[in-house]
FIGU-23437 format. One line per 8 residues: number of its first residue (from 1); for each residue z, x, y of C-alpha. Coordinates in Angstrom, 1 decimal, decimal comma, always signed. Last residue first. Layout:
<pts>
NUM) Z:X:Y  ...;
</pts>
This chain:
<pts>
699) -3,4:+42,3:+3,2  -0,7:+42,1:+1,0  +2,8:+43,1:+1,3  +3,9:+46,7:+2,4  +6,7:+48,3:+0,1  +9,0:+49,7:+1,9  +10,0:+53,6:+2,3  +13,2:+55,3:+1,2;
691) +14,6:+57,9:+3,5  +13,3:+56,1:+7,0  +11,0:+58,2:+8,5  +12,0:+57,6:+12,5  +11,0:+55,7:+15,4  +10,4:+53,0:+12,4  +6,6:+51,9:+11,9  +5,0:+48,5:+11,9;
683) +1,1:+48,7:+11,6  -1,4:+45,3:+12,5  -4,9:+45,4:+11,9  -6,7:+42,4:+12,8  -10,5:+41,9:+11,8  -13,3:+39,6:+12,6  -13,8:+36,0:+11,6  -17,4:+36,3:+10,0;
675) -16,1:+37,4:+6,5  -12,3:+37,5:+6,5  -9,6:+39,3:+7,9  -6,1:+40,1:+8,3  -4,8:+43,8:+7,6  -1,0:+44,1:+7,3  +0,5:+47,6:+7,4  +4,0:+48,5:+6,8;
667) +6,3:+51,6:+7,6  +8,1:+54,2:+5,9  +5,7:+57,0:+7,2  +4,9:+57,7:+3,7  +4,0:+53,8:+3,1  +2,2:+53,9:+6,3  +0,1:+56,9:+5,0  -0,6:+54,9:+2,2;
659) -1,4:+51,9:+3,7  -4,1:+53,9:+5,8  -5,7:+55,9:+3,0  -6,0:+52,9:+1,0  -8,0:+51,6:+3,6  -10,0:+54,7:+4,2  -10,9:+54,7:+0,8  -12,9:+51,7:+0,9;
651) -11,7:+48,4:-0,6  -13,1:+46,4:-3,1  -13,3:+42,6:-2,2  -10,3:+40,3:-1,9  -10,0:+41,4:+1,6  -13,3:+40,0:+2,0  -14,9:+41,3:+5,4  -15,0:+41,0:+9,2;
643) -17,8:+40,4:+11,0  -16,8:+41,6:+14,6  -14,2:+40,1:+16,9  -12,0:+43,2:+16,6  -8,1:+43,8:+16,7  -6,3:+46,7:+16,5  -2,9:+46,7:+16,8  +0,2:+49,1:+16,7;
635) +4,1:+48,2:+16,4  +6,7:+50,5:+16,9  +10,4:+50,2:+15,3  +13,7:+49,5:+16,2  +14,1:+49,7:+20,3  +13,5:+45,8:+20,3  +10,2:+45,8:+18,9  +8,3:+48,5:+21,0;
627) +4,6:+48,3:+21,6  +0,8:+49,9:+21,4  -2,2:+47,8:+21,6  -5,7:+48,4:+20,6  -8,3:+45,4:+21,2  -11,7:+45,8:+20,3  -14,8:+43,6:+21,8  -18,6:+42,9:+20,6;
619) -17,9:+44,0:+17,2  -20,4:+45,3:+14,4  -17,7:+45,9:+12,1  -18,7:+48,3:+10,3  -19,4:+52,3:+11,9  -17,5:+51,5:+15,2  -14,7:+49,5:+14,1  -13,9:+51,5:+11,1;
611) -13,9:+54,2:+13,7  -11,6:+52,4:+15,4  -9,4:+51,2:+12,4  -9,4:+55,1:+11,5  -8,2:+56,3:+14,7  -5,4:+53,8:+14,7  -4,2:+54,8:+11,4  -4,5:+58,8:+12,1;
603) -2,1:+58,4:+15,6  +0,2:+56,4:+14,1  +0,7:+58,4:+10,9  +0,8:+61,1:+12,9  +3,4:+60,0:+15,2  +5,6:+58,4:+12,6  +5,3:+62,3:+10,9  +6,5:+63,9:+14,0;
595) +9,4:+61,5:+14,8  +8,8:+58,9:+17,4  +9,6:+59,4:+21,2  +11,8:+57,0:+22,5  +11,5:+53,7:+24,9  +7,9:+53,6:+24,1  +5,5:+53,2:+26,7  +3,0:+50,7:+26,5;
587) -0,6:+50,9:+25,2  -2,5:+47,7:+26,1  -6,2:+49,0:+25,9  -9,2:+46,9:+25,9  -12,4:+48,3:+24,9  -15,7:+46,7:+25,3  -18,3:+47,6:+22,7  -21,3:+49,3:+23,9;
579) -20,5:+52,7:+22,8  -21,0:+56,1:+25,1  -17,3:+56,4:+25,6  -16,0:+54,3:+22,9  -15,1:+57,2:+20,6  -13,8:+59,5:+23,5  -12,1:+56,9:+25,3  -10,0:+55,9:+22,3;
571) -8,8:+59,2:+21,3  -8,0:+60,0:+24,7  -5,2:+56,7:+25,3  -4,2:+56,8:+21,8  -3,1:+61,0:+22,3  -1,7:+59,7:+25,9  +0,3:+56,8:+24,3  +1,5:+59,1:+21,3;
563) +2,8:+62,3:+23,3  +2,0:+64,4:+25,8  +1,7:+67,9:+24,2  +1,9:+67,5:+20,8  -0,3:+64,3:+20,6  -2,4:+65,6:+23,6  -3,2:+69,0:+22,0  -5,2:+67,0:+19,6;
555) -5,2:+67,9:+15,8  -8,6:+68,3:+13,5  -10,4:+67,0:+15,9  -8,8:+69,0:+19,0  -9,8:+72,1:+17,1  -13,4:+71,4:+16,6  -13,5:+70,3:+20,7  -11,8:+73,9:+21,4;
547) -14,2:+75,7:+18,7  -17,2:+74,1:+20,2  -16,4:+74,7:+23,6  -15,6:+78,3:+22,6  -18,7:+78,6:+21,4  -20,7:+77,2:+24,2  -19,0:+79,5:+26,4  -19,7:+82,3:+24,7;
539) -23,2:+81,2:+23,9  -23,6:+80,9:+27,7  -22,0:+84,5:+28,5  -24,3:+86,1:+26,2  -27,6:+84,6:+27,8  -26,1:+86,1:+31,3  -25,9:+89,2:+29,6  -28,9:+89,2:+28,4;
531) -30,8:+88,0:+32,2  -28,6:+90,3:+33,9  -29,7:+93,5:+31,9  -33,5:+92,3:+32,1  -33,0:+91,9:+35,8  -30,5:+95,2:+36,2  -32,6:+97,5:+34,7  -29,8:+100,4:+34,9;
523) -26,9:+99,1:+33,0  -24,0:+98,2:+34,8  -24,4:+94,7:+33,6  -23,1:+95,8:+30,3  -19,6:+95,4:+31,0  -19,9:+92,0:+31,6  -21,4:+91,9:+28,2  -18,2:+93,7:+27,2;
515) -15,9:+91,5:+28,5  -17,5:+88,3:+27,2  -18,3:+89,5:+23,7  -14,1:+90,4:+23,7  -13,6:+86,8:+24,6  -15,6:+85,7:+22,0  -13,4:+87,8:+19,3  -10,4:+86,5:+21,2;
507) -11,4:+82,9:+20,7  -12,5:+83,5:+17,1  -9,1:+85,1:+16,1  -6,8:+83,0:+18,4  -8,0:+79,2:+18,3  -9,9:+79,1:+15,2  -6,7:+80,6:+14,1  -4,5:+78,1:+14,9;
499) -6,7:+75,2:+14,2  -7,3:+76,2:+10,7  -3,4:+76,3:+10,6  -2,8:+73,2:+12,6  -5,4:+71,5:+9,7  -4,0:+73,4:+6,8  +0,2:+72,0:+7,7  -2,0:+68,5:+8,4;
491) -3,2:+68,6:+4,9  +0,4:+69,7:+3,4  +1,8:+67,2:+4,9  -0,3:+64,6:+4,1  -0,4:+65,6:+0,1  +3,3:+65,7:+0,3  +3,0:+62,4:+1,6  +0,6:+61,1:-1,1;
483) +2,9:+62,7:-3,9  +6,2:+61,5:-2,8  +4,2:+58,1:-2,6  +2,3:+58,5:-5,9  +6,0:+59,3:-7,5  +7,5:+56,3:-6,6  +5,0:+53,9:-7,6  +5,1:+55,7:-10,8;
475) +8,8:+54,5:-10,8  +8,1:+51,3:-10,0  +5,3:+50,4:-12,5  +7,5:+52,1:-15,0  +10,5:+49,3:-13,7  +7,8:+46,5:-14,0  +6,5:+47,8:-16,9  +9,8:+47,5:-18,7;
467) +10,9:+44,2:-17,3  +7,7:+42,5:-18,2  +8,2:+43,4:-21,8  +11,8:+42,5:-21,8  +11,1:+38,9:-19,8  +10,7:+36,7:-22,9  +10,0:+33,6:-20,8  +11,7:+30,7:-22,2;
459) +10,6:+26,7:-21,7  +13,7:+24,0:-21,9  +13,0:+20,6:-21,3  +16,2:+18,2:-21,6  +16,6:+15,1:-23,1  +16,5:+11,5:-22,3  +15,8:+9,3:-25,3  +13,4:+7,1:-27,0;
451) +11,8:+10,1:-29,5  +11,6:+12,7:-26,6  +11,9:+11,6:-22,7  +11,6:+14,7:-20,7  +13,6:+16,4:-18,3  +13,3:+19,7:-16,7  +14,6:+23,2:-17,0  +12,9:+26,7:-16,7;
443) +14,3:+29,9:-17,9  +13,0:+33,4:-17,4  +14,5:+35,8:-20,4  +16,4:+38,9:-20,5  +17,2:+39,7:-24,1  +20,1:+39,5:-26,6  +20,8:+41,2:-30,0  +22,9:+38,9:-32,2;
435) +20,5:+38,8:-35,1  +19,6:+35,2:-34,5  +18,4:+36,0:-30,9  +21,1:+35,7:-27,5  +19,7:+35,0:-24,4  +20,4:+36,8:-21,4  +19,7:+34,6:-17,8  +16,9:+34,1:-15,3;
427) +16,5:+30,7:-13,2  +13,9:+28,3:-12,8  +14,9:+24,2:-11,5  +12,9:+21,1:-12,3  +14,2:+18,1:-10,5  +17,2:+17,4:-8,8  +20,0:+15,6:-10,8  +18,9:+16,4:-14,6;
419) +17,8:+19,9:-13,4  +21,3:+20,4:-11,6  +22,4:+19,9:-15,5  +20,3:+22,4:-16,9  +21,1:+24,9:-14,4  +25,1:+24,3:-14,8  +24,7:+24,9:-18,6  +22,6:+27,8:-18,1;
411) +24,9:+29,4:-16,0  +28,0:+28,7:-18,3  +26,0:+30,2:-21,3  +25,5:+33,4:-19,6  +28,4:+35,3:-20,5  +28,2:+34,3:-23,9  +24,4:+34,8:-24,2  +22,5:+31,7:-24,9;
403) +21,3:+30,4:-28,1  +24,3:+29,9:-30,1  +25,8:+27,8:-27,4  +22,6:+25,9:-26,9  +23,2:+24,4:-30,6  +20,7:+24,6:-33,1  +19,2:+21,3:-34,7  +15,8:+22,9:-35,0;
395) +15,6:+26,4:-34,9  +14,8:+26,4:-39,0  +11,6:+24,4:-38,0  +9,1:+27,6:-38,8  +11,0:+31,5:-38,6  +13,6:+32,0:-36,4  +14,3:+35,2:-34,4  +15,1:+33,9:-31,4;
387) +11,6:+34,5:-29,6  +9,8:+33,5:-32,8  +11,6:+30,0:-32,5  +10,5:+29,5:-29,0  +7,1:+30,9:-29,5  +6,4:+28,5:-32,8  +7,2:+25,5:-30,7  +11,0:+24,1:-30,4;
379) +11,7:+20,2:-30,7  +15,2:+18,5:-31,3  +17,4:+21,3:-30,3  +21,4:+20,6:-29,4  +22,7:+20,7:-26,1  +23,3:+16,9:-25,7  +19,4:+16,5:-26,7  +17,6:+19,5:-26,5;
371) +13,4:+19,7:-26,3  +12,1:+23,8:-26,7  +9,1:+25,3:-25,2  +8,6:+29,1:-25,7  +6,1:+30,5:-23,8  +3,2:+32,1:-25,6  +1,5:+28,4:-25,3  -0,5:+27,7:-29,0;
363) +2,1:+25,0:-30,2  +2,6:+23,2:-26,6  -0,9:+23,2:-25,4  -1,8:+21,9:-29,1  +1,2:+19,4:-28,4  -0,7:+18,5:-24,8  -3,7:+18,3:-26,4  -2,5:+15,9:-28,9;
355) -0,5:+13,8:-26,2  -3,9:+13,8:-23,9  -5,8:+12,4:-26,6  -3,3:+9,2:-27,1  -3,5:+9,1:-23,4  -6,9:+8,4:-23,5  -7,0:+6,2:-26,3  -3,8:+4,2:-24,7;
347) -5,8:+3,9:-21,5  -9,3:+2,9:-23,3  -7,0:+0,3:-24,8  -5,2:-0,8:-21,5  -8,7:-0,8:-19,6  -10,4:-3,1:-22,1  -6,9:-5,2:-22,4  -8,8:-8,6:-21,2;
339) -6,3:-11,4:-22,3  -7,1:-14,7:-24,3  -4,2:-17,2:-24,2  -3,9:-20,0:-27,3  -3,1:-23,6:-27,1  -3,8:-25,2:-30,5  -3,6:-28,7:-31,3  -2,4:-32,0:-33,1;
331) -2,0:-35,2:-30,9  +1,3:-36,2:-29,8  -0,9:-37,5:-26,4  +0,2:-35,2:-23,9  -1,2:-32,5:-26,6  +0,9:-31,2:-30,0  +1,4:-27,3:-30,8  -0,1:-24,6:-33,0;
323) -0,2:-20,9:-32,5  -2,6:-18,8:-30,5  -2,7:-15,3:-29,4  -6,0:-13,2:-28,7  -6,6:-9,5:-27,0  -9,6:-8,7:-26,1  -11,6:-5,8:-25,6  -14,5:-6,0:-24,0;
315) -18,4:-3,8:-24,6  -20,7:-5,0:-21,4  -23,6:-6,9:-22,5  -23,9:-8,5:-19,1  -22,8:-12,1:-20,8  -19,3:-9,7:-22,4  -19,8:-8,4:-25,7  -17,0:-8,8:-27,9;
307) -14,4:-6,5:-29,8  -11,5:-8,6:-30,8  -7,5:-7,6:-30,7  -5,4:-9,7:-33,1  -2,2:-12,5:-32,8  -2,4:-15,9:-34,4  +0,0:-18,0:-35,6  -1,7:-21,4:-36,8;
299) +0,0:-23,9:-38,7  -2,3:-24,9:-42,2  -5,0:-27,7:-41,7  -8,2:-25,6:-40,5  -9,6:-25,2:-37,6  -7,8:-22,2:-36,3  -8,0:-20,6:-39,6  -11,6:-21,0:-40,0;
291) -12,2:-20,1:-36,2  -10,0:-16,5:-37,3  -12,6:-16,4:-40,4  -15,6:-16,4:-38,4  -13,8:-14,5:-35,5  -13,1:-11,4:-38,2  -16,5:-11,4:-39,3  -18,5:-11,4:-36,1;
283) -15,9:-8,2:-35,1  -16,9:-6,6:-38,8  -20,5:-7,0:-37,5  -20,4:-6,0:-34,4  -19,7:-6,5:-30,6  -19,2:-10,1:-31,4  -20,3:-12,6:-28,7  -17,0:-15,1:-27,8;
275) -18,3:-17,7:-26,3  -19,9:-20,1:-28,4  -17,3:-19,2:-30,8  -14,8:-20,8:-29,3  -16,5:-24,4:-29,2  -17,0:-25,7:-25,7  -15,5:-28,2:-24,0  -16,6:-29,7:-20,4;
267) -14,0:-29,7:-17,2  -16,8:-29,8:-14,5  -18,3:-27,5:-11,8  -18,4:-24,7:-15,4  -17,1:-21,3:-14,6  -19,5:-18,5:-14,1  -19,6:-16,3:-17,5  -18,9:-12,6:-17,4;
259) -16,3:-12,6:-20,3  -13,6:-12,2:-18,2  -14,5:-14,7:-15,9  -15,1:-17,5:-18,3  -11,4:-17,3:-19,8  -9,9:-17,0:-16,0  -11,7:-20,3:-15,2  -9,4:-21,4:-18,1;
251) -10,6:-22,9:-21,2  -10,9:-26,4:-22,5  -11,7:-26,1:-26,7  -13,9:-27,9:-29,2  -13,4:-27,3:-33,0  -14,0:-31,0:-34,1  -10,6:-31,4:-35,7  -8,4:-28,1:-34,6;
243) -8,8:-29,5:-31,3  -8,7:-26,4:-29,0  -6,7:-25,4:-26,0  -7,5:-22,1:-23,8  -5,5:-19,8:-21,6  -6,8:-16,5:-19,8  -5,4:-13,2:-18,7  -7,1:-10,6:-16,7;
235) -3,5:-9,4:-15,7  -4,5:-9,4:-11,9  -6,5:-13,2:-12,4  -3,5:-14,5:-14,6  -1,4:-13,1:-11,9  -3,2:-14,8:-9,4  -3,8:-18,1:-10,9  +0,0:-18,1:-11,2;
227) +0,3:-17,5:-8,0  -1,9:-20,7:-7,4  +0,0:-22,6:-9,4  +3,1:-21,9:-7,8  +2,2:-22,2:-4,4  +0,9:-25,5:-5,8  +4,2:-26,6:-7,1  +5,7:-25,3:-3,9;
219) +3,9:-27,5:-2,1  +4,0:-30,3:-4,2  +8,0:-29,9:-4,4  +8,0:-29,7:-0,9  +5,7:-33,0:-0,4  +8,0:-34,8:-2,8  +10,7:-33,2:-0,7  +9,5:-34,2:+2,6;
211) +8,4:-38,2:+1,1  +10,4:-40,1:+3,2  +9,2:-43,6:+2,9  +8,9:-45,5:+5,8  +8,2:-49,3:+6,4  +6,1:-50,5:+9,1  +5,5:-54,2:+10,4  +3,0:-54,6:+12,7;
203) +2,4:-56,7:+15,8  +0,3:-59,5:+17,0  +2,0:-61,5:+19,9  +3,8:-64,9:+19,6  +7,1:-63,7:+19,3  +6,5:-61,2:+17,1  +3,7:-62,4:+14,5  +3,3:-60,3:+11,6;
195) +0,7:-57,9:+10,2  +1,9:-55,4:+7,3  +2,3:-51,6:+7,5  +2,9:-49,0:+4,9  +4,4:-45,5:+6,1  +4,7:-42,5:+3,3  +6,7:-39,8:+5,1  +6,4:-35,6:+5,6;
187) +9,0:-35,2:+8,0  +8,6:-33,2:+11,4  +11,3:-31,5:+13,3  +11,5:-31,9:+17,2  +14,8:-33,0:+17,7  +14,0:-36,6:+17,9  +12,0:-36,7:+15,0  +8,2:-36,3:+14,3;
179) +6,0:-37,4:+11,5  +3,9:-36,1:+9,0  +1,5:-38,2:+7,3  +0,8:-40,7:+4,3  -0,8:-43,6:+4,9  -1,1:-47,0:+3,8  -2,3:-50,0:+5,6  -2,0:-53,7:+4,1;
171) -5,0:-55,7:+5,1  -4,7:-58,7:+7,4  -5,0:-56,3:+10,4  -8,9:-55,1:+9,1  -10,9:-53,5:+12,3  -7,2:-53,2:+14,0  -5,8:-51,6:+11,4  -8,8:-48,9:+11,1;
163) -8,6:-48,4:+14,6  -4,8:-47,5:+14,7  -5,5:-45,3:+11,9  -8,6:-43,6:+13,3  -6,2:-43,5:+17,0  -3,7:-41,6:+15,5  -5,8:-39,2:+13,6  -7,5:-38,2:+17,2;
155) -3,8:-38,2:+19,0  -2,2:-35,4:+16,1  -2,4:-32,6:+18,4  +1,5:-32,8:+18,9  +3,1:-34,7:+16,2  +3,2:-38,6:+15,6  +6,6:-40,5:+16,7  +6,1:-40,1:+20,1;
147) +2,8:-41,5:+20,1  +4,1:-44,8:+19,1  +5,4:-45,2:+22,5  +9,4:-46,1:+22,6  +10,1:-49,6:+23,8  +12,5:-49,8:+21,5  +13,8:-46,7:+20,4  +15,5:-45,5:+23,6;
139) +17,9:-48,5:+23,3  +18,7:-47,8:+19,7  +19,3:-44,5:+20,0  +16,8:-42,0:+18,4  +17,8:-40,0:+15,4  +14,2:-40,7:+13,8  +16,4:-41,1:+10,3  +19,6:-42,8:+11,6;
131) +17,6:-45,0:+13,9  +15,1:-46,0:+11,0  +17,9:-46,7:+8,6  +19,2:-48,9:+11,7  +16,4:-51,2:+12,0  +13,7:-51,0:+14,4  +12,1:-53,5:+16,6  +9,9:-53,3:+19,6;
123) +8,0:-50,1:+19,2  +5,1:-49,8:+21,4  +1,7:-49,5:+20,7  +0,3:-51,9:+23,7  -1,8:-53,9:+21,5  -0,2:-53,6:+18,4  +3,2:-53,8:+19,2  +5,1:-52,2:+17,1;
115) +8,0:-52,9:+14,4  +10,2:-50,4:+12,7  +11,4:-49,8:+9,1  +13,3:-47,2:+7,6  +14,4:-47,8:+4,0  +17,8:-48,8:+3,4  +17,1:-52,5:+4,4  +20,4:-53,8:+6,0;
107) +19,1:-54,6:+9,2  +15,3:-56,1:+8,1  +17,1:-58,0:+5,3  +19,4:-59,4:+7,6  +16,6:-60,3:+10,0  +14,4:-61,5:+7,1  +17,8:-64,0:+5,9  +18,2:-65,2:+9,6;
99) +14,4:-66,3:+9,3  +15,0:-67,6:+6,3  +17,9:-70,0:+7,7  +15,8:-70,8:+10,7  +12,6:-71,7:+8,9  +15,3:-73,9:+6,3  +16,5:-75,8:+9,7  +13,0:-76,3:+11,2;
91) +12,1:-77,3:+7,2  +14,8:-80,2:+7,1  +13,9:-81,0:+11,3  +10,2:-81,7:+10,2  +11,4:-83,6:+7,3  +13,6:-85,8:+9,3  +10,7:-86,2:+11,9  +8,5:-87,1:+8,8;
83) +10,6:-89,5:+7,7  +11,3:-91,2:+10,7  +7,5:-91,5:+12,2  +6,2:-94,3:+10,1  +9,3:-96,7:+10,2  +9,6:-96,0:+14,0  +6,3:-96,4:+14,3  +6,0:-99,8:+12,4;
75) +9,0:-101,1:+14,7  +7,6:-99,9:+17,8  +4,7:-101,8:+16,7  +6,2:-104,7:+15,8  +7,8:-104,8:+19,2  +4,9:-104,2:+21,2  +3,1:-107,0:+19,7  +5,8:-109,4:+20,3;
67) +5,7:-108,4:+23,7  +2,4:-109,0:+24,0  +2,0:-112,0:+22,2  +5,1:-113,3:+24,7  +2,9:-112,4:+27,3  +0,1:-114,3:+26,0  +2,4:-117,3:+25,6  +3,4:-117,2:+28,9;
59) -0,1:-117,0:+30,0  -1,2:-119,9:+27,8  +1,3:-122,2:+28,8  +0,1:-121,7:+32,6  -3,6:-122,0:+31,5  -2,9:-125,1:+29,5  -5,3:-125,4:+26,8  -3,5:-124,0:+24,3;
51) -5,1:-124,4:+20,5  -8,0:-122,4:+20,6  -7,4:-120,1:+23,9  -4,1:-119,0:+21,8  -6,2:-118,8:+18,9  -8,6:-116,5:+20,1  -6,4:-114,2:+22,2  -4,4:-114,1:+19,2;
43) -7,1:-112,3:+17,1  -8,8:-110,5:+19,9  -5,4:-108,8:+20,9  -3,8:-108,6:+17,3  -7,1:-107,2:+15,7  -8,0:-104,6:+18,1  -4,2:-103,3:+18,2  -4,0:-103,3:+14,4;
35) -7,0:-101,6:+13,9  -5,9:-98,8:+16,7  -2,3:-98,2:+15,6  -3,9:-98,1:+11,9  -6,2:-95,1:+13,0  -3,6:-93,9:+15,5  -1,0:-94,0:+12,2  -3,5:-92,3:+9,7;
27) -4,9:-89,3:+12,2  -1,0:-88,4:+12,8  -0,2:-88,9:+9,1  -2,8:-86,6:+7,6  -1,6:-83,5:+9,7  +2,2:-84,8:+9,4  +1,7:-85,0:+5,2  +0,2:-81,6:+5,3;
19) +2,8:-79,8:+7,2  +6,0:-81,4:+5,6  +3,9:-80,4:+2,5  +3,8:-76,8:+3,3  +7,1:-77,1:+5,0  +8,5:-78,2:+1,5  +6,9:-75,0:+0,2  +9,5:-72,5:+2,0;
11) +7,5:-69,8:+3,4  +8,9:-66,4:+1,8  +5,3:-64,6:+0,6  +4,5:-64,4:+4,4  +0,7:-63,4:+4,5  -1,2:-66,6:+5,1  +1,9:-68,0:+7,2  +2,1:-65,3:+9,6;
3) +5,5:-63,7:+9,7  +7,7:-65,3:+12,2  +9,9:-62,7:+14,4;
</pts>
C-alpha cells in the first residue's frame, strides 16, 4: 500500500531528489553517448583512412577502434550509472521501511481504519480497531461490500457520497453518517477519507471516529432545549439579556409572543422600552425608573410587576426579574426573565374576592361553624358562639371536651377522626352550653387548611326547635289520621243506613203502590183503568230502578256479596261502558279476603282513579291491575296514557282523600306522573288494618 506522491506527507525527500536526478541523467547520458559515438566513429574513421593505406591494417585498426570505444563507453556508463543505481537502491530500502512503518501505524491506530476499492466499493484492508468496532471477522470484513456498512434505505445517500469522491478524488472527504455494525445496531460516526494507490488501483483510506456519545448528548441537549422552550411557553416565561452601556438587549421568542409581537427571523437587539408599552402613567414612570436602574453602574437586583399593553391592545401583567451578570466575553450585562402572570393575578384577585365572600357567608350563616386544631377552637362564627352561650371571640381556645356532652364526647371524636380519613361525615350528638345545659345538634365534619395547618371543620346545627316542631307535627298527623279514619267510618255507616232506608221504606211503598194499582184493574172502565194502572206500574218500576242504582252507587252490593275483585270489575265496566277509552283489567284472585276497611279503601281509591281518568286525563287507554304480593299485602295499579300533570302543582281534594284513605287503612299510595307522560297510581294495602298506619312516600 503506497500513498500517492502528491498526497503522501511521509515520502522521503532523498527519493524525490533521486527521481529528479534520474530523470535528468537519462537524457544527458543518452545525448552524451550519442555525441561521443558520432565523434568517435567519424573522427576515428577519418584519421585511420588518412594515415593508413593498407586495407587489412585499416580493418584491424577499425576493430581495435570499436573495441576501445565499447570499453570506454562501458567505463563511462558505469561511472555515470553507479551513483544513480546506488541511490535508487537506498530509496527503495527507505520506501520499504516507510511502508512497513505506515503498515504498523495503520494496524496500531486506535481509530477504526479501512481501505476500500473505489471502483468495486469493496473493503480491501482493515485494522484491528475497525474489526473490534464493526464486529466482523477479518476474513469476512475484507471483501465486504461497502453498502453493508450503511443503514437500510441509505443507498441513495451513499451513492451521493461516492459520486462526490469520484468527482474530486484528491480532496479529503468528511461525512457524518450512521453506520451499521454486525449485530444490526447503528453508530453515528465521522468518516474522513483520502485517496491512495493500493496495489496499483485507486482506493480510499477511511478513518472513522465514533461520535455516538456526542450525537446522543447533542440529541439530549436539543430535547432538553425543546422541553425548556415548551415549559417556557406553558409558563409564559421569556428570557432576555441587556447591555447596560448601550441599553440594547436580546430577547427570546417567548418575550415577543407574550407581548403580541412577531419574533424576528434574524437575531437583533432592541431597547427594552421599545417592547414594553405602559398601561398607564404610573406604569410609565416605573418602567422609566427601571431602565435607569438597569443601565446604571450599580449592581442590579429587580423583582417587580409591570402592567403593560400588548400589541393587540390587551392589558398584560408581567413579572420582571433581573440581576447583574457577565456575558461569555466577561463583559458586564444584565440577565432577566419576563413572565406573563395576567391569569395568575386575575385568579389571585378572584380568589381574594371568593375568600371575602366566604368569610361573609360564614359570618352570617345561621349554623355554627368552628375550626379546630388538636381539639381546640381556632375560629368560630357568631352563630357558633351563640349556640354554646359565648360572646364574640370568647369561644376561641376552648377545648372540644368542654363543648360536647360527656356521654357523646367519644362519638364526636370518632366521627371527627373518620372525617379525616374518609372525607366529610355527618352525625347527631348532644352538645353542652357554657351554662352546662345540653342540646341536640346535627354535626358535620370535614378537613380544612387554616393558618397553614391541617385542621378539622365542625358545622353545628341546633336541633332543639326542629325536634320540637317535628314532635308536634307527628302528633298532629296522628290526630289527623285518627280523625280521618273516624270520619270515613261514619260516612260509610251513614251511606249504609241511607241505602237500607231507601231500599226498605221507599221500596215497600212502591210495592204497595204497585199492588194497589193491580187492584184498580177491576174498575168498570177497563180501558181507562188499564192506562192508568200501566202508567202507575211504569212509574213504580222506574222508581225501583233508580233507587237500586242509587243504593249501588252509595255502596255496591257486589263488594259485600262477591268481594273486592267482582266489585272492581263491575265498577270499571259501569264507568267505561259508554266511553271510547280502552279498558284493560288484570284482576287476580286474592289468596285471602281483606278486611272490610281495606276492601272499602281499595274500592274507593280505584273508583276515584278511574273517574279522574275519564274526567281529566284525556287518555286513550287505561289499565287496572289487582295482585297479591307474597301473601302480605295487595297491590292495585291504575295506569293511563293521558296528559298527566305536574306533581309539584296544586292538588285536588280527590288526591288528598285518596291518600288519607290509604293511610287510614295502613297502606301507602304513590302517584307517578309528569306533564304529557300519563299517570300511574300505585296502592299497597295490608289484608287487615295495621294498628299504626305507615306514612307513605311523596308522589
